[in-house]
C-alpha positions in Angstrom: -13.2 18.8 -25.0 -15.8 17.1 -27.3 -17.4 20.5 -27.9 -14.0 22.0 -29.0 -13.4 19.0 -31.3 -16.9 19.5 -32.8 -16.3 23.2 -33.3 -12.9 22.5 -35.0 -14.5 19.9 -37.3 -17.3 22.3 -38.2 -14.7 25.1 -39.0 -12.7 22.7 -41.2 -15.8 21.7 -43.0 -16.6 25.4 -43.6 -13.1 25.9 -45.1 -13.4 22.8 -47.3 -16.8 23.9 -48.7 -15.6 27.4 -49.4 -12.4 26.1 -51.2 -14.6 23.7 -53.2 -16.9 26.7 -54.1 -13.8 28.7 -55.1 -12.7 25.9 -57.4 -16.1 25.8 -59.2 -16.0 29.7 -59.4 -12.7 29.5 -61.2 -14.3 27.2 -63.8 -17.3 29.5 -64.0 -14.8 32.3 -64.9 -13.5 30.1 -67.7 -17.1 29.5 -68.8 -17.7 33.2 -68.9 -14.7 33.6 -71.1 -15.8 30.9 -73.5 -19.3 32.4 -73.8 -17.9 35.9 -74.2 -15.7 34.6 -77.2 -18.8 32.8 -78.7 -20.8 36.1 -78.3 -18.1 38.1 -80.2 -17.9 35.4 -82.9 -21.7 35.6 -83.1 -21.3 39.1 -84.5 -19.3 37.5 -87.3 -22.0 34.8 -88.0 -20.1 31.8 -86.8 -20.8 31.9 -83.1 -24.2 30.2 -83.5 -22.4 27.1 -84.6 -20.3 27.1 -81.5 -23.2 28.0 -79.1 -24.3 24.4 -78.2 -20.8 23.3 -77.4 -20.3 26.5 -75.2 -23.6 25.8 -73.4 -22.5 22.2 -72.9 -19.3 23.5 -71.3 -21.5 25.7 -69.1 -23.6 22.6 -68.2 -20.4 20.7 -67.2 -19.3 23.6 -64.9 -22.9 23.8 -63.4 -23.0 20.1 -62.9 -19.7 20.4 -60.9 -21.5 22.8 -58.6 -24.6 20.5 -58.5 -22.5 17.6 -57.4 -20.9 19.7 -54.7 -24.3 20.8 -53.4 -26.0 17.4 -53.9 -28.4 18.7 -56.5 -29.9 16.6 -59.2 -28.1 16.5 -62.7 -30.6 17.7 -65.4 -28.9 15.7 -68.2 -27.5 16.9 -71.5 -28.2 20.3 -73.2 -30.4 20.3 -76.2 -28.4 20.0 -79.4 -29.8 22.9 -81.4 -28.9 26.5 -80.4 -32.6 27.6 -80.6 -33.8 24.7 -78.4 -31.0 25.3 -75.9 -31.8 29.0 -75.5 -35.5 28.1 -74.9 -34.5 25.6 -72.3 -35.4 26.8 -68.8 -32.5 24.9 -67.2 -30.0 26.6 -69.5 -31.5 29.9 -68.9 -31.2 29.4 -65.1 -27.6 28.3 -65.6 -26.9 31.6 -67.5 -28.3 33.6 -64.7 -26.3 31.5 -62.1 -23.0 32.0 -63.9 -22.2 35.7 -63.2 -23.5 35.3 -59.6 -21.3 32.4 -58.8 -18.4 34.0 -60.6 -18.5 37.0 -58.2 -20.0 35.6 -55.0 -18.1 32.3 -55.3 -14.7 33.8 -55.9 -15.2 36.4 -53.1 -16.4 33.9 -50.5 -13.8 31.3 -51.6 -11.0 33.9 -51.4 -12.0 34.7 -47.8 -12.2 31.0 -47.1 -8.6 30.7 -48.1 -7.4 34.0 -46.5 -8.9 33.7 -43.1 -7.2 30.4 -42.1 -4.0 31.5 -43.8 -3.9 34.8 -41.9 -4.9 32.9 -38.7 -1.9 30.6 -38.9 0.5 33.4 -40.0 -0.3 35.7 -37.2 -0.6 33.1 -34.5 2.9 31.9 -35.3 4.4 35.3 -36.1 6.3 35.7 -32.7 8.2 32.6 -33.6 9.8 33.8 -36.8 9.3 37.6 -37.1 13.0 38.3 -36.2 14.1 36.4 -39.3 12.4 39.0 -41.6 14.4 42.0 -42.9 13.4 45.3 -41.1 11.7 46.6 -44.2 9.4 43.6 -44.5 8.6 42.8 -40.8 5.0 43.8 -40.8 2.2 41.5 -42.0 -0.7 42.6 -44.1 -3.4 44.7 -42.2 -1.1 45.3 -39.2 -0.7 49.1 -38.6 2.1 49.1 -36.1 5.8 48.5 -36.4 6.9 45.1 -35.3 10.3 45.6 -33.6 10.2 43.4 -30.5 8.4 40.5 -28.9 5.5 42.5 -27.3 4.6 44.0 -30.7 4.9 40.5 -32.3 2.6 39.1 -29.6 0.1 41.9 -30.6 0.2 40.4 -34.1 -0.5 36.9 -32.5 -3.6 38.3 -30.8 -5.0 39.3 -34.3 -4.6 35.7 -35.3 -7.2 34.8 -32.6 -9.4 37.5 -34.1 -9.1 36.0 -37.5 -9.9 32.5 -36.0 -13.0 34.0 -34.3 -14.1 35.7 -37.5 -13.7 32.3 -39.4 -15.9 30.5 -36.8 -18.6 33.2 -36.8 -18.5 34.4 -40.4 -17.6 31.1 -42.1 -21.1 29.6 -42.1 -22.5 32.9 -43.5 -19.9 32.8 -46.3 -20.9 29.2 -47.1 -24.6 30.1 -47.4 -23.7 33.2 -49.5 -21.5 31.2 -51.8 -24.0 28.3 -52.3 -27.1 30.4 -52.5 -27.1 31.0 -56.3 -26.5 27.3 -56.9 -29.3 26.2 -54.6 -31.7 28.8 -56.0 -30.9 28.5 -59.7 -29.4 25.0 -60.3 -32.2 23.1 -58.5 -34.2 20.8 -60.7 -37.6 21.7 -62.0 -40.6 21.3 -59.8 -41.5 17.6 -59.4 -38.1 16.3 -60.3 -37.1 15.9 -56.6 -40.5 14.1 -55.9 -39.9 11.8 -58.9 -36.4 11.0 -57.6 -37.7 10.5 -54.1 -40.3 8.1 -55.4 -37.7 6.1 -57.3 -35.5 6.0 -54.3 -38.3 4.8 -52.0 -39.2 2.2 -54.6 -35.6 0.9 -54.6 -35.3 1.0 -50.8 -38.6 -0.8 -50.4 -37.4 -3.5 -52.7 -34.1 -3.7 -50.7 -36.1 -3.9 -47.5 -38.2 -6.7 -48.8 -35.0 -8.5 -50.0 -33.4 -8.0 -46.6 -36.5 -9.3 -44.9 -36.6 -12.4 -47.1 -32.9 -13.0 -46.6 -33.4 -12.7 -42.8 -36.3 -15.2 -42.8 -34.2 -17.6 -44.8 -31.3 -17.2 -42.4 -33.6 -17.9 -39.4 -35.2 -20.9 -41.2 -31.8 -22.3 -42.0 -30.6 -21.9 -38.4 -33.8 -23.6 -37.0 -33.8 -26.4 -39.6 -30.1 -27.2 -39.7 -29.4 -26.7 -36.0 -32.3 -26.7 -33.6 -34.6 -29.0 -35.4 -31.8 -31.7 -35.7 -31.1 -31.4 -32.0 -34.8 -31.9 -31.1 -35.0 -34.9 -33.5 -31.9 -36.4 -31.7 -33.7 -35.8 -28.4 -36.8 -37.6 -29.6 -34.8 -40.5 -30.9 -32.8 -40.8 -27.6 -36.0 -40.6 -25.5 -37.4 -43.5 -27.6 -34.3 -45.5 -27.0 -34.6 -44.7 -23.2 -38.2 -46.0 -23.1 -37.2 -49.2 -24.8 -34.1 -49.8 -22.6 -35.4 -48.6 -19.2 -36.6 -52.1 -18.1 -34.0 -54.4 -19.7 -30.8 -52.2 -19.5 -31.1 -49.3 -16.9 -27.4 -48.4 -17.4 -27.9 -47.8 -21.1 -31.1 -45.9 -20.4 -29.2 -43.5 -18.1 -26.5 -43.0 -20.7 -29.1 -42.2 -23.3 -30.8 -39.8 -20.9 -27.6 -38.0 -20.5 -27.1 -37.7 -24.2 -30.8 -36.4 -24.6 -30.2 -33.9 -22.0 -27.0 -32.6 -23.7 -28.9 -32.4 -27.0 -31.7 -30.5 -25.4 -29.3 -28.0 -23.9 -27.6 -27.5 -27.2 -31.0 -27.0 -28.9 -31.9 -24.4 -26.2 -28.5 -22.6 -26.7 -29.1 -22.5 -30.4 -32.6 -21.1 -29.9 -31.2 -18.4 -27.7 -28.7 -17.5 -30.4 -31.3 -17.3 -33.1 -33.4 -15.1 -30.8 -30.4 -12.8 -30.0 -29.7 -12.5 -33.7 -33.2 -11.2 -34.4 -33.1 -8.5 -31.6 -30.1 -8.6 -29.2 -31.4 -8.5 -25.7 -28.3 -6.5 -24.6 -29.8 -3.5 -26.3 -32.8 -3.6 -23.9 -30.6 -4.4 -20.9 -27.7 -1.9 -21.5 -28.8 0.4 -24.2 -27.0 1.2 -27.5 -23.9 2.5 -25.8 -23.4 -0.5 -23.5 -24.2 -2.9 -26.3 -21.7 -1.4 -28.7 -19.0 -1.2 -25.9 -19.5 -4.9 -25.4 -18.8 -5.5 -29.1 -15.7 -3.4 -28.9 -14.5 -5.2 -25.8 -15.0 -8.7 -27.4 -13.4 -7.7 -30.8 -10.1 -9.4 -31.5 -8.7 -6.2 -33.0 -8.1 -3.4 -30.5 -11.1 -1.1 -30.8 -11.8 2.3 -29.5 -15.5 3.0 -29.1 -16.8 6.6 -28.8 -20.6 6.9 -28.3 -22.3 10.2 -28.0 -26.1 9.6 -28.3 -28.1 11.7 -25.8 -31.3 9.8 -26.0 -32.7 6.5 -27.3 -33.6 5.8 -30.9 -36.3 3.5 -32.2 -35.6 -0.1 -31.3 -35.3 -1.1 -35.0 -32.8 1.7 -35.6 -30.7 0.6 -32.6 -30.8 -3.0 -33.7 -29.6 -1.9 -37.2 -26.8 0.1 -35.7 -25.8 -2.8 -33.6 -25.9 -5.1 -36.6 -23.7 -2.7 -38.7 -21.1 -2.4 -36.0 -21.0 -6.1 -35.3 -20.7 -7.0 -39.0 -18.1 -4.3 -39.6 -15.9 -5.4 -36.6 -16.3 -9.0 -37.9 -15.0 -8.0 -41.3 -12.1 -6.0 -39.8 -11.1 -9.0 -37.8 -11.3 -11.5 -40.7 -10.2 -9.6 -43.7 -8.5 -6.3 -43.0 -5.2 -7.2 -41.2 -5.8 -4.0 -39.1 -4.0 -3.4 -35.8 -6.5 -0.8 -34.6 -10.2 0.1 -35.2 -12.2 3.2 -34.1 -16.0 3.2 -34.0 -17.7 6.6 -33.5 -21.4 6.9 -33.0 -23.1 10.3 -32.6 -26.7 11.5 -32.5 -27.2 14.7 -34.5 -30.8 16.0 -34.4 -32.9 13.3 -35.8 -30.0 11.4 -37.4 -27.8 8.7 -35.9 -24.3 8.7 -37.5 -21.8 5.9 -37.4 -18.2 6.1 -38.5 -16.0 2.9 -38.4 -12.4 3.1 -39.5 -9.4 0.7 -39.4 -5.8 0.9 -40.4 -5.8 -2.3 -42.4 -4.8 -3.0 -46.0 -8.0 -1.5 -47.5 -9.5 -2.7 -50.8 -12.8 -3.7 -49.3 -15.3 -4.6 -52.0 -19.1 -4.9 -51.6 -19.2 -7.6 -54.3 -16.6 -9.8 -52.5 -18.9 -11.6 -50.2 -17.7 -9.8 -47.1 -21.2 -8.8 -45.8 -20.9 -5.2 -46.9 -23.7 -5.6 -49.4 -25.9 -6.9 -46.6 -25.0 -3.8 -44.5 -26.0 -1.5 -47.3 -29.4 -3.3 -47.9 -30.2 -3.1 -44.2 -29.3 0.5 -43.9 -31.1 1.6 -47.0 -34.2 -0.3 -45.9 -34.4 2.2 -43.1 -34.0 5.1 -45.5 -30.4 5.5 -44.4 -27.1 6.3 -46.1 -24.1 4.0 -46.5 -20.7 5.1 -47.9 -17.5 3.1 -48.0 -14.0 4.5 -48.6 -11.4 1.8 -48.8 -8.5 2.6 -51.1 -5.9 -0.1 -51.6 -3.4 0.1 -48.8 -6.0 1.6 -46.5 -7.2 3.0 -44.3 -10.9 1.9 -44.6 -13.7 4.2 -43.5 -17.4 3.2 -43.4 -20.0 5.9 -42.8 -23.6 5.1 -42.0 -26.4 7.6 -41.3 -29.8 6.4 -40.0 -33.0 8.3 -39.2 -33.4 8.2 -35.4 -37.1 8.2 -35.1 -38.9 7.2 -31.9 
């Protein structure tokens, strides 16, 4: 069943990507028209004045495709026509434009047509009899549909379209995205510079998170455990002074000292658990997260599909993220249900946490979301939050699952 759900999710993702590419291909057609008009006006001597604006429109369309593919935005087009036509990025965009106009439209059309034909033909036996006799045969069906058996034959072709979508869909996606990935990618070295900047930022975030964690531990030990131990020391001094002259008072002070020592020990255990929860070593990530779901005040469904073990620090981060998220859901969301999905995919650990609460979660509101982001990015992970007003709220976290 899980395999079927994964296949359906992958097919839906294929359709979404093809439709997205179809949209940018329509914009590319508009850019072709604009550039064509500018070229014609160039013959009259006025097109040169409009060329920078036309190339900026092309850049806007190309940036839509870059955003869809996750490619770096190169910035604005040079202002003068001569400098723009000498710009390597502009020339690559001009080469990309006709390719995406053709391949993007064709692949996107198939991405729309295949699921539409699948649904139409699979459901055809339910409504074929309502059609007039002159219009009772779907497209690409070469036999007359006059009764239920012939309509069931149409339904079989729906399974064929579905199979074609599953098999050919990823190929269509690669074909549609190939021009953009080849021609809209940034110049050599830009990715490296971006990566260096990203690593510099995540390193600073890691240091900040480490410093914040040390401050938290220091506060816990200073404000809690240290005070308990001072109380134990004071009570033991009182016992030593009272043991000879007032044994009853000495016994009472010993009882209080024992209680304070037990509380200090409990607080020390709590601090140790907050650094690296022992339940991870005892029960693994799946068992530890299931324990969090069980103890959550909001009914929580936990789905964990992680075939192996990740690095201890990564599992601890995943545990912290889920614990903090469930705490936020309990305190702030007003939700009646939460779902936590954890899956291992290759060398990545993916977490998806959703709730049906009121939404409107804000990282700057002191709800702990900023701390989650810092901790995730410190491990070179990704954190995204979608929480429109009125809900639902969806948090997605992706961590590298190194060993």
